[in-house]
C-alpha positions, -999 to +999 in steps of 0.1 A: -074-105-158-041-122-162-035-089-184-047-067-153-025-086-134+004-085-150-002-045-158-005-038-122+026-058-116+048-044-149+031-004-127+050-016-096+083-020-111+081+005-133+080+029-102+100+013-082+128+015-108+115+051-107+122+051-070+157+041-076+173+066-096+153+100-086+173+118-072+169+126-033+154+160-042+132+148-064+123+116-047+093+131-029+072+141-059+083+112-082+063+086-057+030+108-056+030+107-095+035+070-096+010+065-067-012+084-090-002+060-118-002+026-095-036+041-090-048+041-122-037+008-131-056-004-105-095+013-113-088+007-143-110-020-148-138+002-129-155+015-163-163-022-171-185-022-141-212-004-156-220-035-184-226-058-154-270-059-153-279-060-121-319-078-114-342-060-092-336-073-056-373-072-055-375-097-086-347-122-063-366-116-028-399-125-042-380-159-064-357-168-029-390-165-009-413-190-032-382-210-029-375-211+005-416-215+010-415-244-007-391-257+010-412-258+042-438-271+020-425-304+012-409-308+053-438-298+066-455-325+041-431-350+049-440-345+090-473-348+086-466-386+069-444-392+094-468-381+124-495-401+109-473-430+100-465-434+139-507-422+159-515-451+132-491-476+142-494-463+181-524-459+186-535-491+166-505-510+157-512-511+123-473-502+097-485-480+068-472-457+047-490-418+042-493-396+019-508-362+023-522-330-003-522-302+016-545-266+013-520-240+001-534-204-001-522-180-029-495-163+000-480-199+002-498-204+039-506-239+054-541-241+057-550-278+061-546-311+046-572-321+022-570-355+018-553-388+032-535-413+014-524-447+027-506-478+016-529-499+035-568-501+048-572-495+080-603-496+108-630-472+107-624-466+142-585-452+134-599-434+094-624-413+122-594-406+142-567-395+119-599-372+102-604-357+136-565-352+138-560-338+110-588-320+103-595-336+068-626-357+049-609-377+024-590-410+032-577-425+001-564-462-005-539-467-024-526-511-023-494-519-032 
């Protein structure tokens, strides 16, 4: 990159000197030739661009979609966990942490909640309410 900048500067200096030293009747022609010279120097790195390999856009799009989908799934998981904790606290006055296992299909679409894991044992009525609201069959307890 450094040598490229130096060569452009040298070409500009040579062009300026040639323009100053050229006789008036030939200046038009000299400027055209020097313009071509400067363009040639500026465009000289273009043949090296062929060596750059570009990944197909489909691969990048698929990877970006998967990353975005995973990010959305994780954010939804966090929101469901926070909602469960808030519901248990609001309806039953119990403070506990929740961890959920989401049912995600091959197209990264969330189909529902498979399992809820709670940090405290809750009454059966609270467990039934969670099963009803979130449509899951399993509630497990991981008492710390």
